[in-house]
PDB file of N, CA, C and O in Angstrom:
ATOM      1  N   MET A   1      50.794  71.892-165.558  1.00  0.00           N
ATOM      2  CA  MET A   1      50.591  71.137-166.751  1.00  0.00           C
ATOM      3  C   MET A   1      50.696  69.666-166.389  1.00  0.00           C
ATOM      4  O   MET A   1      51.483  69.272-165.528  1.00  0.00           O
ATOM      5  N   THR A   2      49.888  68.868-167.063  1.00  0.00           N
ATOM      6  CA  THR A   2      49.954  67.426-166.890  1.00  0.00           C
ATOM      7  C   THR A   2      50.205  66.783-168.242  1.00  0.00           C
ATOM      8  O   THR A   2      49.466  67.021-169.197  1.00  0.00           O
ATOM      9  N   LEU A   3      51.238  65.977-168.321  1.00  0.00           N
ATOM     10  CA  LEU A   3      51.568  65.230-169.519  1.00  0.00           C
ATOM     11  C   LEU A   3      51.041  63.815-169.345  1.00  0.00           C
ATOM     12  O   LEU A   3      51.447  63.105-168.424  1.00  0.00           O
ATOM     13  N   HIS A   4      50.144  63.406-170.224  1.00  0.00           N
ATOM     14  CA  HIS A   4      49.640  62.039-170.226  1.00  0.00           C
ATOM     15  C   HIS A   4      50.413  61.304-171.311  1.00  0.00           C
ATOM     16  O   HIS A   4      50.383  61.707-172.474  1.00  0.00           O
ATOM     17  N   ALA A   5      51.102  60.232-170.944  1.00  0.00           N
ATOM     18  CA  ALA A   5      51.930  59.484-171.885  1.00  0.00           C
ATOM     19  C   ALA A   5      51.493  58.029-171.912  1.00  0.00           C
ATOM     20  O   ALA A   5      51.382  57.382-170.871  1.00  0.00           O
ATOM     21  N   GLU A   6      51.244  57.520-173.119  1.00  0.00           N
ATOM     22  CA  GLU A   6      50.899  56.114-173.263  1.00  0.00           C
ATOM     23  C   GLU A   6      52.179  55.293-173.265  1.00  0.00           C
ATOM     24  O   GLU A   6      53.099  55.567-174.035  1.00  0.00           O
ATOM     25  N   VAL A   7      52.234  54.299-172.414  1.00  0.00           N
ATOM     26  CA  VAL A   7      53.402  53.414-172.337  1.00  0.00           C
ATOM     27  C   VAL A   7      52.927  51.976-172.212  1.00  0.00           C
ATOM     28  O   VAL A   7      51.842  51.710-171.694  1.00  0.00           O
ATOM     29  N   GLY A   8      53.749  51.056-172.690  1.00  0.00           N
ATOM     30  CA  GLY A   8      53.439  49.634-172.568  1.00  0.00           C
ATOM     31  C   GLY A   8      53.716  49.134-171.162  1.00  0.00           C
ATOM     32  O   GLY A   8      54.105  49.898-170.279  1.00  0.00           O
ATOM     33  N   ASP A   9      53.511  47.865-170.973  1.00  0.00           N
ATOM     34  CA  ASP A   9      53.695  47.247-169.656  1.00  0.00           C
ATOM     35  C   ASP A   9      55.157  47.199-169.223  1.00  0.00           C
ATOM     36  O   ASP A   9      55.454  47.204-168.028  1.00  0.00           O
ATOM     37  N   GLN A  10      56.061  47.153-170.183  1.00  0.00           N
ATOM     38  CA  GLN A  10      57.474  47.006-169.853  1.00  0.00           C
ATOM     39  C   GLN A  10      58.149  48.372-169.843  1.00  0.00           C
ATOM     40  O   GLN A  10      58.681  48.814-170.862  1.00  0.00           O
ATOM     41  N   HIS A  11      58.128  49.031-168.706  1.00  0.00           N
ATOM     42  CA  HIS A  11      58.822  50.306-168.556  1.00  0.00           C
ATOM     43  C   HIS A  11      59.447  50.378-167.179  1.00  0.00           C
ATOM     44  O   HIS A  11      58.996  49.735-166.231  1.00  0.00           O
ATOM     45  N   ASP A  12      60.484  51.169-167.095  1.00  0.00           N
ATOM     46  CA  ASP A  12      61.216  51.356-165.851  1.00  0.00           C
ATOM     47  C   ASP A  12      60.326  52.092-164.848  1.00  0.00           C
ATOM     48  O   ASP A  12      59.540  52.954-165.241  1.00  0.00           O
ATOM     49  N   SER A  13      60.436  51.772-163.590  1.00  0.00           N
ATOM     50  CA  SER A  13      59.602  52.398-162.562  1.00  0.00           C
ATOM     51  C   SER A  13      59.895  53.887-162.402  1.00  0.00           C
ATOM     52  O   SER A  13      59.079  54.620-161.844  1.00  0.00           O
ATOM     53  N   SER A  14      61.046  54.339-162.884  1.00  0.00           N
ATOM     54  CA  SER A  14      61.397  55.760-162.757  1.00  0.00           C
ATOM     55  C   SER A  14      61.035  56.556-164.018  1.00  0.00           C
ATOM     56  O   SER A  14      61.426  57.716-164.146  1.00  0.00           O
ATOM     57  N   LEU A  15      60.297  55.946-164.943  1.00  0.00           N
ATOM     58  CA  LEU A  15      59.976  56.607-166.208  1.00  0.00           C
ATOM     59  C   LEU A  15      59.229  57.926-166.002  1.00  0.00           C
ATOM     60  O   LEU A  15      59.574  58.924-166.635  1.00  0.00           O
ATOM     61  N   ALA A  16      58.234  57.956-165.149  1.00  0.00           N
ATOM     62  CA  ALA A  16      57.455  59.170-164.918  1.00  0.00           C
ATOM     63  C   ALA A  16      58.337  60.294-164.370  1.00  0.00           C
ATOM     64  O   ALA A  16      58.213  61.443-164.793  1.00  0.00           O
ATOM     65  N   ALA A  17      59.207  59.971-163.449  1.00  0.00           N
ATOM     66  CA  ALA A  17      60.105  60.983-162.877  1.00  0.00           C
ATOM     67  C   ALA A  17      61.089  61.489-163.923  1.00  0.00           C
ATOM     68  O   ALA A  17      61.382  62.683-163.976  1.00  0.00           O
ATOM     69  N   ASN A  18      61.602  60.579-164.759  1.00  0.00           N
ATOM     70  CA  ASN A  18      62.529  60.988-165.811  1.00  0.00           C
ATOM     71  C   ASN A  18      61.836  61.867-166.852  1.00  0.00           C
ATOM     72  O   ASN A  18      62.419  62.843-167.325  1.00  0.00           O
ATOM     73  N   LEU A  19      60.604  61.529-167.208  1.00  0.00           N
ATOM     74  CA  LEU A  19      59.853  62.358-168.151  1.00  0.00           C
ATOM     75  C   LEU A  19      59.576  63.745-167.574  1.00  0.00           C
ATOM     76  O   LEU A  19      59.671  64.745-168.286  1.00  0.00           O
ATOM     77  N   ALA A  20      59.238  63.805-166.302  1.00  0.00           N
ATOM     78  CA  ALA A  20      58.984  65.099-165.656  1.00  0.00           C
ATOM     79  C   ALA A  20      60.252  65.952-165.640  1.00  0.00           C
ATOM     80  O   ALA A  20      60.184  67.163-165.851  1.00  0.00           O
ATOM     81  N   ALA A  21      61.394  65.337-165.394  1.00  0.00           N
ATOM     82  CA  ALA A  21      62.663  66.069-165.397  1.00  0.00           C
ATOM     83  C   ALA A  21      62.985  66.581-166.795  1.00  0.00           C
ATOM     84  O   ALA A  21      63.450  67.710-166.947  1.00  0.00           O
ATOM     85  N   SER A  22      62.743  65.764-167.817  1.00  0.00           N
ATOM     86  CA  SER A  22      62.976  66.192-169.201  1.00  0.00           C
ATOM     87  C   SER A  22      62.037  67.319-169.584  1.00  0.00           C
ATOM     88  O   SER A  22      62.440  68.268-170.257  1.00  0.00           O
ATOM     89  N   LEU A  23      60.800  67.220-169.164  1.00  0.00           N
ATOM     90  CA  LEU A  23      59.810  68.265-169.435  1.00  0.00           C
ATOM     91  C   LEU A  23      60.272  69.595-168.843  1.00  0.00           C
ATOM     92  O   LEU A  23      60.188  70.635-169.495  1.00  0.00           O
ATOM     93  N   ARG A  24      60.755  69.551-167.616  1.00  0.00           N
ATOM     94  CA  ARG A  24      61.241  70.738-166.934  1.00  0.00           C
ATOM     95  C   ARG A  24      62.463  71.319-167.652  1.00  0.00           C
ATOM     96  O   ARG A  24      62.575  72.533-167.819  1.00  0.00           O
ATOM     97  N   GLU A  25      63.370  70.445-168.071  1.00  0.00           N
ATOM     98  CA  GLU A  25      64.605  70.881-168.715  1.00  0.00           C
ATOM     99  C   GLU A  25      64.349  71.465-170.107  1.00  0.00           C
ATOM    100  O   GLU A  25      64.885  72.520-170.445  1.00  0.00           O
ATOM    101  N   VAL A  26      63.544  70.790-170.902  1.00  0.00           N
ATOM    102  CA  VAL A  26      63.319  71.206-172.285  1.00  0.00           C
ATOM    103  C   VAL A  26      62.344  72.374-172.397  1.00  0.00           C
ATOM    104  O   VAL A  26      62.601  73.343-173.111  1.00  0.00           O
ATOM    105  N   CYS A  27      61.230  72.273-171.690  1.00  0.00           N
ATOM    106  CA  CYS A  27      60.171  73.285-171.820  1.00  0.00           C
ATOM    107  C   CYS A  27      60.249  74.388-170.774  1.00  0.00           C
ATOM    108  O   CYS A  27      59.542  75.391-170.872  1.00  0.00           O
ATOM    109  N   LYS A  28      61.103  74.208-169.778  1.00  0.00           N
ATOM    110  CA  LYS A  28      61.205  75.173-168.679  1.00  0.00           C
ATOM    111  C   LYS A  28      59.879  75.301-167.930  1.00  0.00           C
ATOM    112  O   LYS A  28      59.535  76.373-167.431  1.00  0.00           O
ATOM    113  N   LEU A  29      59.143  74.192-167.860  1.00  0.00           N
ATOM    114  CA  LEU A  29      57.863  74.151-167.158  1.00  0.00           C
ATOM    115  C   LEU A  29      57.840  72.967-166.211  1.00  0.00           C
ATOM    116  O   LEU A  29      58.346  71.892-166.533  1.00  0.00           O
ATOM    117  N   ARG A  30      57.261  73.165-165.062  1.00  0.00           N
ATOM    118  CA  ARG A  30      57.065  72.039-164.149  1.00  0.00           C
ATOM    119  C   ARG A  30      55.748  71.378-164.523  1.00  0.00           C
ATOM    120  O   ARG A  30      54.780  72.044-164.892  1.00  0.00           O
ATOM    121  N   GLY A  31      55.731  70.073-164.423  1.00  0.00           N
ATOM    122  CA  GLY A  31      54.505  69.369-164.762  1.00  0.00           C
ATOM    123  C   GLY A  31      54.472  67.987-164.157  1.00  0.00           C
ATOM    124  O   GLY A  31      55.498  67.424-163.775  1.00  0.00           O
ATOM    125  N   GLU A  32      53.281  67.459-164.080  1.00  0.00           N
ATOM    126  CA  GLU A  32      53.058  66.097-163.618  1.00  0.00           C
ATOM    127  C   GLU A  32      53.078  65.182-164.825  1.00  0.00           C
ATOM    128  O   GLU A  32      52.760  65.610-165.934  1.00  0.00           O
ATOM    129  N   VAL A  33      53.444  63.942-164.625  1.00  0.00           N
ATOM    130  CA  VAL A  33      53.407  62.947-165.689  1.00  0.00           C
ATOM    131  C   VAL A  33      52.485  61.821-165.237  1.00  0.00           C
ATOM    132  O   VAL A  33      52.640  61.264-164.150  1.00  0.00           O
ATOM    133  N   VAL A  34      51.526  61.502-166.094  1.00  0.00           N
ATOM    134  CA  VAL A  34      50.607  60.399-165.840  1.00  0.00           C
ATOM    135  C   VAL A  34      50.845  59.355-166.918  1.00  0.00           C
ATOM    136  O   VAL A  34      50.696  59.644-168.105  1.00  0.00           O
ATOM    137  N   LEU A  35      51.213  58.144-166.517  1.00  0.00           N
ATOM    138  CA  LEU A  35      51.445  57.065-167.464  1.00  0.00           C
ATOM    139  C   LEU A  35      50.133  56.319-167.694  1.00  0.00           C
ATOM    140  O   LEU A  35      49.461  55.914-166.745  1.00  0.00           O
ATOM    141  N   CYS A  36      49.779  56.144-168.969  1.00  0.00           N
ATOM    142  CA  CYS A  36      48.504  55.534-169.343  1.00  0.00           C
ATOM    143  C   CYS A  36      48.748  54.314-170.224  1.00  0.00           C
ATOM    144  O   CYS A  36      49.803  54.181-170.843  1.00  0.00           O
ATOM    145  N   ALA A  37      47.773  53.440-170.270  1.00  0.00           N
ATOM    146  CA  ALA A  37      47.848  52.245-171.116  1.00  0.00           C
ATOM    147  C   ALA A  37      47.722  52.653-172.584  1.00  0.00           C
ATOM    148  O   ALA A  37      47.024  53.616-172.902  1.00  0.00           O
ATOM    149  N   PRO A  38      48.390  51.928-173.473  1.00  0.00           N
ATOM    150  CA  PRO A  38      48.273  52.220-174.906  1.00  0.00           C
ATOM    151  C   PRO A  38      46.811  52.178-175.363  1.00  0.00           C
ATOM    152  O   PRO A  38      46.062  51.268-175.009  1.00  0.00           O
ATOM    153  N   GLY A  39      46.425  53.174-176.153  1.00  0.00           N
ATOM    154  CA  GLY A  39      45.063  53.244-176.674  1.00  0.00           C
ATOM    155  C   GLY A  39      44.055  53.864-175.729  1.00  0.00           C
ATOM    156  O   GLY A  39      42.879  53.973-176.077  1.00  0.00           O
ATOM    157  N   SER A  40      44.481  54.274-174.538  1.00  0.00           N
ATOM    158  CA  SER A  40      43.533  54.810-173.561  1.00  0.00           C
ATOM    159  C   SER A  40      43.290  56.309-173.701  1.00  0.00           C
ATOM    160  O   SER A  40      42.313  56.832-173.165  1.00  0.00           O
ATOM    161  N   LEU A  41      44.166  56.999-174.414  1.00  0.00           N
ATOM    162  CA  LEU A  41      43.991  58.444-174.591  1.00  0.00           C
ATOM    163  C   LEU A  41      43.178  58.721-175.848  1.00  0.00           C
ATOM    164  O   LEU A  41      43.339  58.029-176.853  1.00  0.00           O
ATOM    165  N   PRO A  42      42.305  59.729-175.805  1.00  0.00           N
ATOM    166  CA  PRO A  42      41.511  60.046-176.988  1.00  0.00           C
ATOM    167  C   PRO A  42      42.395  60.555-178.130  1.00  0.00           C
ATOM    168  O   PRO A  42      43.400  61.226-177.895  1.00  0.00           O
ATOM    169  N   ALA A  43      42.020  60.238-179.333  1.00  0.00           N
ATOM    170  CA  ALA A  43      42.781  60.664-180.511  1.00  0.00           C
ATOM    171  C   ALA A  43      42.150  61.934-181.094  1.00  0.00           C
ATOM    172  O   ALA A  43      41.863  62.001-182.289  1.00  0.00           O
ATOM    173  N   ASP A  44      41.938  62.937-180.239  1.00  0.00           N
ATOM    174  CA  ASP A  44      41.259  64.145-180.687  1.00  0.00           C
ATOM    175  C   ASP A  44      42.154  65.379-180.687  1.00  0.00           C
ATOM    176  O   ASP A  44      41.661  66.502-180.802  1.00  0.00           O
ATOM    177  N   GLY A  45      43.431  65.186-180.563  1.00  0.00           N
ATOM    178  CA  GLY A  45      44.343  66.328-180.526  1.00  0.00           C
ATOM    179  C   GLY A  45      45.634  65.985-181.227  1.00  0.00           C
ATOM    180  O   GLY A  45      45.741  64.966-181.910  1.00  0.00           O
ATOM    181  N   LYS A  46      46.609  66.849-181.048  1.00  0.00           N
ATOM    182  CA  LYS A  46      47.910  66.628-181.664  1.00  0.00           C
ATOM    183  C   LYS A  46      48.656  65.545-180.890  1.00  0.00           C
ATOM    184  O   LYS A  46      48.762  65.598-179.665  1.00  0.00           O
ATOM    185  N   VAL A  47      49.160  64.579-181.616  1.00  0.00           N
ATOM    186  CA  VAL A  47      49.901  63.474-181.014  1.00  0.00           C
ATOM    187  C   VAL A  47      51.368  63.668-181.306  1.00  0.00           C
ATOM    188  O   VAL A  47      51.760  63.909-182.448  1.00  0.00           O
ATOM    189  N   ILE A  48      52.178  63.562-180.268  1.00  0.00           N
ATOM    190  CA  ILE A  48      53.631  63.643-180.426  1.00  0.00           C
ATOM    191  C   ILE A  48      54.187  62.281-180.046  1.00  0.00           C
ATOM    192  O   ILE A  48      54.093  61.863-178.892  1.00  0.00           O
ATOM    193  N   ALA A  49      54.762  61.597-181.013  1.00  0.00           N
ATOM    194  CA  ALA A  49      55.305  60.260-180.770  1.00  0.00           C
ATOM    195  C   ALA A  49      56.817  60.328-180.756  1.00  0.00           C
ATOM    196  O   ALA A  49      57.432  60.740-181.739  1.00  0.00           O
ATOM    197  N   ASP A  50      57.424  59.928-179.647  1.00  0.00           N
ATOM    198  CA  ASP A  50      58.879  59.863-179.537  1.00  0.00           C
ATOM    199  C   ASP A  50      59.269  58.412-179.771  1.00  0.00           C
ATOM    200  O   ASP A  50      59.097  57.563-178.896  1.00  0.00           O
ATOM    201  N   GLU A  51      59.793  58.135-180.955  1.00  0.00           N
ATOM    202  CA  GLU A  51      60.104  56.771-181.317  1.00  0.00           C
ATOM    203  C   GLU A  51      61.598  56.500-181.325  1.00  0.00           C
ATOM    204  O   GLU A  51      62.075  55.594-182.009  1.00  0.00           O
ATOM    205  N   ARG A  52      62.338  57.303-180.550  1.00  0.00           N
ATOM    206  CA  ARG A  52      63.781  57.076-180.451  1.00  0.00           C
ATOM    207  C   ARG A  52      64.052  55.810-179.660  1.00  0.00           C
ATOM    208  O   ARG A  52      63.275  55.434-178.782  1.00  0.00           O
ATOM    209  N   SER A  53      65.136  55.170-179.971  1.00  0.00           N
ATOM    210  CA  SER A  53      65.558  53.970-179.257  1.00  0.00           C
ATOM    211  C   SER A  53      66.186  54.364-177.929  1.00  0.00           C
ATOM    212  O   SER A  53      66.898  55.365-177.851  1.00  0.00           O
ATOM    213  N   LEU A  54      65.929  53.590-176.893  1.00  0.00           N
ATOM    214  CA  LEU A  54      66.505  53.861-175.576  1.00  0.00           C
ATOM    215  C   LEU A  54      67.851  53.171-175.403  1.00  0.00           C
ATOM    216  O   LEU A  54      68.473  53.278-174.346  1.00  0.00           O
ATOM    217  N   ALA A  55      68.298  52.471-176.427  1.00  0.00           N
ATOM    218  CA  ALA A  55      69.567  51.721-176.338  1.00  0.00           C
ATOM    219  C   ALA A  55      70.768  52.602-176.374  1.00  0.00           C
ATOM    220  O   ALA A  55      71.895  52.113-176.308  1.00  0.00           O
TER     221      ALA A  55
END
């Protein structure tokens, strides 16, 4: 499975690895994470927005 995630310019360099670890832990699936620019993914499917604060 590949998770494509839209992220802004200001993100930690370990974000993709952390997302992959969370994906494995929560879904019990191994997967790749591809970080994409905001607005670059097609809006033709179900969108899951995680708007929790990282603070």
